[in-house]
C-alpha positions as CSV (number, residue, x, y, z in Angstrom):
1,M,-37.4,-49.0,-136.7
2,T,-39.5,-46.4,-135.5
3,L,-39.3,-45.6,-132.1
4,V,-42.9,-46.6,-131.4
5,E,-41.8,-49.9,-132.7
6,F,-38.9,-50.3,-130.4
7,S,-40.8,-49.0,-127.5
8,L,-42.9,-52.3,-127.9
9,L,-40.0,-54.4,-129.0
10,L,-38.7,-52.9,-125.7
11,I,-40.9,-53.5,-123.3
12,I,-41.2,-57.3,-124.3
13,Y,-38.0,-57.7,-123.8
14,L,-37.7,-56.0,-120.4
15,L,-40.7,-58.5,-119.5
16,S,-38.8,-61.5,-120.7
17,V,-35.3,-60.7,-118.9
18,G,-37.0,-60.4,-116.1
19,F,-39.2,-63.7,-116.0
20,V,-35.9,-65.9,-117.2
21,G,-33.9,-63.7,-115.3
22,G,-36.0,-63.9,-112.0
23,M,-36.2,-67.6,-112.2
24,T,-32.7,-67.9,-113.0
25,I,-32.0,-66.1,-109.7
26,I,-34.4,-67.9,-107.4
27,A,-32.6,-71.5,-108.8
28,Y,-29.3,-69.8,-108.1
29,R,-30.0,-68.6,-104.6
30,R,-31.4,-72.3,-104.1
31,D,-28.7,-74.6,-105.0
32,K,-25.8,-72.2,-106.0
33,F,-24.7,-74.8,-109.0
34,N,-26.5,-77.5,-111.0
35,F,-27.2,-77.8,-114.9
36,H,-30.5,-76.2,-114.7
37,I,-28.8,-73.1,-113.4
38,L,-26.3,-73.3,-116.5
39,F,-28.9,-73.8,-118.8
40,S,-30.9,-70.8,-117.7
41,L,-27.7,-68.4,-118.2
42,L,-26.8,-70.0,-121.6
43,F,-30.5,-69.6,-122.0
44,L,-30.4,-65.7,-121.1
45,L,-27.1,-65.3,-123.3
46,T,-28.4,-66.1,-126.3
47,F,-31.8,-65.1,-126.3
48,Y,-31.8,-62.0,-124.9
49,F,-27.3,-60.7,-124.2
50,G,-27.7,-59.4,-128.3
51,F,-30.5,-57.1,-127.8
52,P,-28.6,-53.9,-126.9
53,F,-26.2,-54.7,-129.0
54,T,-28.8,-54.7,-132.0
55,S,-30.3,-51.6,-131.0
56,I,-27.1,-49.8,-130.9
57,L,-26.5,-51.4,-134.7
58,V,-30.2,-49.9,-135.8
59,F,-29.9,-46.1,-134.0
60,N,-26.4,-45.8,-134.6
61,Y,-25.3,-47.4,-138.1
62,Q,-29.1,-47.7,-139.2
63,V,-28.2,-51.2,-139.6
64,Q,-31.4,-53.2,-141.5
65,V,-32.9,-55.7,-139.1
66,E,-35.8,-58.1,-139.5
67,S,-39.3,-57.3,-139.1
68,I,-40.8,-55.9,-135.7
69,S,-43.3,-58.9,-135.5
70,S,-40.6,-61.3,-136.1
71,L,-38.0,-60.1,-133.6
72,C,-41.3,-59.6,-131.1
73,F,-42.3,-63.4,-132.0
74,T,-38.5,-63.9,-131.0
75,L,-38.6,-62.6,-127.6
76,L,-41.8,-64.2,-126.8
77,S,-41.1,-67.8,-128.2
78,A,-37.8,-68.1,-126.4
79,T,-40.1,-67.3,-122.9
80,A,-42.8,-68.9,-123.7
81,F,-39.9,-71.9,-124.5
82,Y,-38.3,-71.5,-121.2
83,G,-41.4,-71.1,-119.4
84,L,-42.5,-74.7,-120.4
85,Y,-39.0,-75.7,-120.0
86,S,-39.2,-74.7,-116.1
87,L,-42.4,-76.6,-115.8
88,I,-42.1,-79.8,-117.2
89,Y,-38.0,-79.8,-114.9
90,H,-39.8,-78.7,-111.6
91,V,-42.3,-81.8,-112.0
92,R,-41.4,-85.1,-110.8
93,L,-42.8,-87.1,-113.9
94,I,-40.9,-90.4,-112.3
95,P,-40.8,-91.4,-108.9
96,Q,-37.5,-91.2,-107.4
97,T,-36.1,-94.7,-106.3
98,G,-33.1,-93.7,-104.7
99,N,-29.9,-92.1,-104.7
100,F,-27.0,-94.1,-106.8
101,S,-23.8,-95.4,-105.4
102,S,-21.3,-97.1,-106.7
103,K,-21.6,-100.2,-104.2
104,S,-25.0,-100.9,-105.9
105,H,-22.9,-100.3,-109.3
106,Q,-20.1,-102.1,-108.6
107,W,-18.9,-102.2,-112.8
108,L,-18.9,-97.9,-112.0
109,S,-16.5,-98.6,-109.2
110,F,-13.2,-97.4,-110.4
111,T,-9.6,-97.6,-108.3
112,K,-6.6,-95.0,-108.6
113,I,-5.2,-96.7,-111.8
114,E,-8.4,-97.0,-113.6
115,A,-8.7,-93.5,-113.2
116,Y,-5.4,-92.3,-114.3
117,L,-5.5,-94.9,-117.1
118,T,-9.1,-92.9,-118.7
119,I,-7.1,-89.8,-118.6
120,T,-4.2,-91.5,-120.7
121,F,-6.4,-92.6,-123.0
122,L,-8.6,-89.8,-123.5
123,L,-5.4,-87.7,-124.0
124,L,-4.0,-89.8,-126.3
125,I,-7.2,-89.6,-128.8
126,A,-7.1,-85.8,-127.9
127,L,-3.7,-85.4,-128.6
128,G,-3.3,-88.2,-131.7
129,T,-6.0,-86.7,-133.7
130,L,-4.2,-83.1,-133.2
131,G,-1.0,-84.6,-134.6
132,V,-2.7,-86.1,-137.7
133,F,-4.6,-83.2,-138.4
134,Y,-1.3,-81.1,-138.1
135,V,0.2,-83.4,-140.1
136,Q,-2.2,-83.2,-142.8
137,N,-3.0,-79.4,-142.3
138,G,0.5,-77.6,-140.9
139,L,-0.4,-74.3,-139.2
140,L,-3.7,-73.4,-140.9
141,L,-4.0,-69.9,-139.4
142,F,-1.3,-68.7,-141.1
143,K,-2.0,-70.7,-144.1
144,L,-5.6,-70.0,-144.9
145,S,-6.7,-66.4,-146.5
146,G,-10.1,-66.3,-144.5
147,Y,-12.0,-68.4,-141.7
148,S,-14.6,-69.9,-144.0
149,D,-11.6,-71.5,-146.1
150,I,-11.4,-74.1,-143.0
151,F,-14.2,-75.7,-144.2
152,S,-13.0,-75.7,-147.9
153,N,-11.8,-79.2,-149.9
154,D,-8.4,-78.1,-149.4
155,V,-8.5,-78.8,-145.4
156,S,-8.1,-82.7,-144.9
157,G,-9.5,-84.4,-142.2
158,V,-12.3,-82.1,-140.7
159,A,-13.9,-84.3,-138.6
160,L,-10.9,-84.6,-136.5
161,K,-11.3,-81.7,-135.1
162,R,-14.4,-83.4,-132.7
163,F,-11.7,-85.7,-131.3
164,F,-9.5,-82.6,-130.2
165,Y,-12.0,-81.5,-127.2
166,F,-11.6,-84.7,-125.2
167,F,-8.3,-83.0,-123.5
168,I,-10.4,-80.7,-121.4
169,P,-12.5,-84.0,-119.9
170,A,-9.1,-85.5,-119.3
171,V,-7.3,-82.5,-117.2
172,L,-11.0,-82.6,-115.2
173,I,-10.2,-85.9,-114.4
174,F,-7.1,-84.7,-112.9
175,Y,-8.4,-81.8,-111.2
176,F,-11.4,-83.7,-109.7
177,L,-9.2,-86.5,-108.3
178,K,-7.7,-83.4,-105.6
179,P,-9.9,-80.8,-106.3
180,T,-7.4,-78.0,-105.1
181,Q,-6.7,-74.2,-105.7
182,I,-3.8,-75.2,-107.4
183,R,-5.2,-78.0,-109.7
184,W,-8.0,-75.4,-110.5
185,L,-5.3,-72.6,-111.6
186,A,-3.0,-75.4,-113.3
187,F,-6.7,-76.3,-115.4
188,L,-7.0,-73.4,-116.4
189,A,-3.3,-72.4,-117.5
190,I,-3.1,-76.2,-119.3
191,C,-6.3,-76.1,-121.3
192,S,-5.9,-72.2,-122.6
193,C,-2.4,-73.3,-123.8
194,F,-4.2,-76.5,-125.5
195,G,-6.8,-74.3,-126.5
196,F,-4.8,-71.3,-128.1
197,F,-2.7,-74.6,-130.1
198,T,-5.5,-76.0,-131.4
199,Y,-6.7,-71.8,-132.5
200,V,-3.6,-71.9,-134.4
201,V,-3.8,-75.4,-135.7
202,V,-7.5,-75.2,-136.9
203,G,-7.3,-71.9,-138.0
204,G,-9.2,-69.5,-136.0
205,T,-11.7,-72.0,-133.7
206,R,-12.2,-70.5,-130.7
207,A,-14.4,-73.0,-128.7
208,N,-11.6,-75.1,-126.6
209,I,-10.4,-71.3,-125.2
210,L,-14.2,-70.5,-124.6
211,I,-15.1,-73.9,-122.9
212,A,-11.5,-74.2,-121.0
213,F,-12.5,-70.4,-119.4
214,A,-16.1,-70.8,-119.0
215,L,-15.4,-74.5,-117.1
216,F,-13.0,-72.5,-114.7
217,L,-15.7,-70.4,-114.0
218,F,-18.1,-72.8,-113.3
219,I,-16.0,-75.0,-111.2
220,G,-14.9,-72.0,-109.1
221,I,-18.7,-71.0,-108.5
222,T,-19.3,-74.5,-107.4
223,R,-16.3,-74.1,-104.9
224,Q,-17.3,-70.8,-104.2
225,W,-14.0,-69.6,-104.9
226,V,-16.2,-67.4,-107.7
227,K,-18.5,-64.8,-106.6
228,L,-21.2,-63.5,-108.9
229,W,-19.2,-60.0,-109.1
230,M,-16.0,-61.9,-110.3
231,L,-18.4,-63.8,-112.8
232,G,-19.7,-60.6,-114.3
233,L,-16.2,-59.1,-114.4
234,A,-14.4,-62.3,-116.2
235,G,-17.5,-62.6,-118.8
236,S,-16.7,-58.9,-119.9
237,F,-12.6,-59.5,-120.3
238,G,-13.9,-62.8,-121.8
239,I,-15.8,-60.9,-124.6
240,V,-13.1,-58.6,-125.1
241,G,-10.9,-61.5,-125.6
242,M,-13.2,-63.5,-128.1
243,F,-13.5,-60.1,-129.8
244,L,-9.7,-59.7,-130.5
245,L,-9.7,-63.5,-131.7
246,A,-12.6,-62.5,-134.0
247,I,-10.4,-59.4,-135.5
248,R,-7.7,-61.8,-135.8
249,R,-9.8,-64.3,-137.5
250,Y,-11.8,-62.0,-139.8
251,G,-8.6,-60.0,-140.9
252,I,-10.1,-56.9,-138.9
253,E,-8.0,-53.8,-138.6
254,F,-8.1,-53.1,-134.8
255,N,-7.6,-49.4,-136.0
256,D,-10.2,-49.5,-138.3
257,P,-12.8,-46.2,-138.0
258,E,-15.4,-48.8,-138.1
259,A,-14.0,-51.2,-135.0
260,F,-16.9,-50.5,-132.5
261,Y,-19.4,-51.6,-135.2
262,H,-17.1,-54.6,-135.7
263,F,-17.1,-55.3,-131.7
264,L,-20.9,-54.6,-131.8
265,Y,-22.7,-57.1,-134.6
266,L,-19.0,-59.6,-133.7
267,T,-19.9,-59.9,-129.9
268,R,-23.6,-60.1,-131.0
269,D,-23.3,-62.8,-133.3
270,T,-20.6,-64.8,-131.2
271,F,-22.8,-64.7,-128.0
272,S,-26.2,-64.0,-128.5
273,P,-27.4,-64.9,-132.1
274,W,-30.9,-64.3,-131.5
275,Q,-31.7,-62.4,-134.9
276,S,-31.1,-65.7,-136.5
277,V,-34.8,-67.0,-135.2
278,A,-36.3,-63.6,-136.5
279,N,-34.7,-64.7,-139.8
280,I,-36.6,-67.6,-139.6
281,F,-39.8,-66.1,-138.5
282,D,-39.5,-63.6,-141.6
283,H,-39.3,-67.0,-144.0
284,Y,-41.3,-68.9,-142.1
285,D,-43.8,-69.6,-145.0
286,A,-40.9,-70.8,-147.0
287,I,-39.3,-73.6,-144.9
288,D,-39.2,-77.2,-146.4
289,Y,-39.7,-78.8,-142.5
290,Q,-36.7,-81.4,-142.2
291,G,-38.3,-83.2,-139.3
292,L,-35.8,-85.2,-137.5
293,M,-33.3,-85.9,-140.5
294,P,-30.9,-83.2,-139.5
295,I,-30.0,-85.2,-136.3
296,L,-29.0,-88.3,-138.4
297,R,-27.3,-86.3,-141.4
298,D,-25.1,-85.3,-139.0
299,F,-23.4,-87.8,-137.9
300,Y,-22.5,-88.1,-141.8
301,V,-19.1,-86.7,-141.5
302,F,-17.9,-89.3,-139.1
303,I,-18.1,-91.8,-142.1
304,P,-15.6,-91.9,-144.7
305,S,-16.2,-92.0,-148.3
306,S,-13.9,-95.1,-148.7
307,I,-16.8,-96.8,-146.8
308,W,-19.9,-94.4,-148.0
309,P,-18.7,-93.4,-152.1
310,E,-22.1,-92.1,-152.2
311,R,-21.6,-89.9,-148.7
312,P,-23.1,-86.5,-149.7
313,D,-20.5,-83.5,-150.0
314,A,-23.0,-81.3,-148.5
315,I,-24.9,-82.1,-145.2
316,V,-27.7,-80.5,-144.3
317,N,-28.4,-80.2,-140.8
318,T,-30.2,-77.3,-139.5
319,A,-27.3,-74.7,-139.4
320,N,-26.4,-75.8,-143.0
321,Y,-30.3,-75.3,-144.2
322,F,-30.5,-72.0,-142.1
323,T,-27.5,-70.9,-144.2
324,W,-27.9,-72.1,-147.5
325,E,-32.1,-71.8,-148.0
326,I,-32.9,-68.8,-145.6
327,L,-29.6,-66.4,-145.7
328,N,-28.5,-67.7,-149.4
329,V,-24.8,-67.7,-148.4
330,F,-22.4,-70.5,-149.9
331,S,-19.3,-69.1,-148.5
332,G,-18.5,-72.6,-146.6
333,L,-19.4,-70.7,-143.0
334,A,-22.4,-72.3,-141.3
335,Y,-24.2,-69.9,-139.1
336,S,-25.8,-70.5,-135.8
337,P,-29.8,-70.9,-136.1
338,T,-30.1,-71.2,-132.1
339,M,-31.9,-74.3,-130.4
340,L,-35.3,-72.7,-131.2
341,G,-34.5,-72.0,-134.8
342,S,-33.7,-75.5,-135.2
343,I,-36.9,-76.5,-133.8
344,L,-38.7,-74.1,-135.8
345,I,-36.7,-75.7,-139.1
346,M,-37.3,-79.1,-138.0
347,G,-40.9,-78.6,-137.3
348,G,-42.3,-75.5,-136.9
349,V,-43.5,-73.8,-134.1
350,G,-45.8,-76.7,-133.1
351,L,-42.5,-78.6,-132.1
352,I,-41.7,-76.2,-129.8
353,P,-43.5,-77.8,-126.5
354,V,-42.5,-80.6,-127.6
355,G,-38.4,-79.4,-128.0
356,A,-38.9,-78.1,-124.2
357,F,-40.0,-81.2,-123.0
358,F,-37.2,-83.4,-123.9
359,V,-34.7,-80.5,-123.2
360,A,-36.2,-80.4,-119.8
361,L,-36.0,-84.3,-119.3
362,I,-32.0,-83.8,-120.5
363,I,-31.3,-81.3,-117.9
364,K,-32.9,-83.4,-115.7
365,W,-31.0,-86.1,-116.3
366,F,-27.4,-84.7,-116.1
367,D,-28.6,-82.8,-112.5
368,G,-29.3,-86.6,-111.5
369,L,-26.0,-87.5,-112.6
370,Y,-24.3,-84.7,-111.2
371,K,-26.1,-85.0,-107.6
372,A,-24.7,-88.8,-107.9
373,S,-21.3,-87.8,-108.3
374,L,-21.7,-85.5,-104.7
375,V,-22.7,-88.0,-102.6
376,E,-20.2,-90.6,-104.4
377,S,-18.0,-91.9,-101.6
378,N,-15.0,-93.6,-104.2
379,I,-13.2,-90.5,-104.6
380,Y,-12.0,-92.3,-108.2
381,T,-15.7,-92.9,-109.2
382,Q,-16.4,-89.3,-107.7
383,A,-13.9,-87.7,-110.3
384,I,-14.7,-90.2,-113.5
385,L,-18.9,-88.8,-113.2
386,K,-17.8,-84.9,-112.3
387,A,-15.5,-84.9,-115.5
388,F,-18.1,-86.4,-117.7
389,C,-20.8,-83.8,-116.3
390,F,-18.3,-81.1,-117.0
391,G,-16.9,-82.7,-119.9
392,A,-20.8,-82.1,-121.3
393,I,-20.9,-78.4,-120.5
394,F,-19.7,-78.2,-124.2
395,N,-22.9,-79.7,-125.4
396,M,-25.1,-77.6,-123.1
397,I,-23.2,-74.6,-125.4
398,V,-23.8,-76.5,-128.5
399,L,-27.8,-77.0,-127.4
400,V,-28.9,-73.7,-126.6
401,R,-26.4,-71.8,-129.5
402,E,-26.6,-74.1,-132.3
403,G,-29.6,-76.4,-132.2
404,L,-31.0,-79.8,-131.2
405,D,-29.7,-82.0,-134.3
406,A,-25.8,-80.5,-133.2
407,F,-26.5,-81.4,-129.7
408,F,-28.0,-85.1,-130.2
409,S,-25.2,-86.0,-132.2
410,R,-22.1,-84.6,-130.3
411,L,-23.5,-85.8,-127.1
412,I,-23.7,-89.1,-128.7
413,F,-20.6,-89.0,-129.7
414,F,-19.1,-87.6,-126.4
415,V,-20.6,-90.2,-124.7
416,L,-19.2,-93.0,-127.1
417,I,-16.0,-91.6,-127.0
418,Y,-15.7,-91.0,-122.8
419,C,-17.3,-94.1,-122.3
420,L,-14.7,-96.4,-124.3
421,C,-12.2,-94.8,-122.7
422,V,-13.7,-96.0,-119.2
423,I,-14.1,-99.5,-121.1
424,L,-10.8,-99.6,-122.0
425,A,-9.3,-98.3,-118.6
426,K,-11.3,-101.1,-116.8
427,V,-10.2,-104.1,-119.3
428,T,-6.4,-103.0,-119.5
429,Y,-6.3,-102.6,-115.4
430,L,-8.1,-106.2,-115.4
431,I,-5.4,-107.6,-117.7
432,L,-2.4,-105.9,-115.5
433,V,-4.1,-107.6,-112.6
434,S,-4.5,-110.8,-114.1
435,G,-0.8,-110.7,-115.7
436,R,-0.1,-109.7,-112.1
437,Y,-1.4,-112.5,-110.9
438,V,-0.2,-115.0,-113.1
439,Y,3.3,-113.9,-112.2
440,T,3.4,-114.2,-109.1
441,K,1.9,-117.5,-109.3
442,I,4.5,-118.5,-111.4
443,K,7.1,-117.4,-109.2
444,Q,5.8,-119.4,-106.4
């Protein structure tokens, strides 16, 4: 990359960051917290945070990167996507019909017992599946030689990993039932310990640790316990912490002379895999558009081979397509194409406006549900609604970083399991009430 090419890229980068960052600051000053602000922050992190790291890698370590035109297209397409998304988000497409209230939706009204039963069922699912995974595989962190071995045939019950996450929504309900600073700190302590334990059991997956820390900060922002400078400081500690876990996961020596080099590319790839989009642009003419099939294929992992003997072992979602067909990597580890990359793989540049439209509707829906939880008078209903909204933040991260196909499969999975626990809680409560009523009648 020449100095002239870098200067052009830098100008586009600064204009893009100025636009998206400015829109995010305006939204923050107006609302302090909502899912639009959260999405904007994740968007900034994913598509713009990595640029300085890439620049240092290029000029200090002579790392080869994608073509200058593809890097420019990446920044321009990301900025255009956000502009379309923001326009659609702020336009009221459907007239507002009134505020949600559990008084007009009695089936969504909860009691204290139902709330704690929901917590119990979520915990049973998370801890039960974690226990089964541990019995089948042991502590993988001390058994596997490399992180990619997690995805090998030697590891059983890989699909169970998606159930571990429901531990966090359970603790979220507990916090929102009585949202004090003590419970806020307890949330971080409990979920961090659980995250580190799953890190050891699974063999290097850091998602639960990162999500616990992120949710802790977002809750603190909504309660004004965390200021922006605190968020920046916490983010810096988080970056260092994720790097330390990464070097352990990949077997890198901390005193390695190339430690700073590893820090740069691991931090960029963990938080801001923006160059994945540039790589896709470099191979744009060779892409075999996948349509909506990656969304459907992402569910294959939940179908046991005993039910579907012909189930493909290689599930071609956009992440695997990007890894196998574009990067030509077959290590077992899938690389993140990002939201824009998944759109390009599914339908090319022409699908970007459609993607922006649907993403805006999704964020509007979550914001509507979150606003409904704020005005809800029933504290138990409020806790379950808020826990659902904050629990879905992980899916927002998946949306921006992994892609639309991974987001839809995980969102539908999250909604189904969460609603199942809520329904089981209501049914169990009705059985308990009916049993108590019958017992009272018999006793009389």
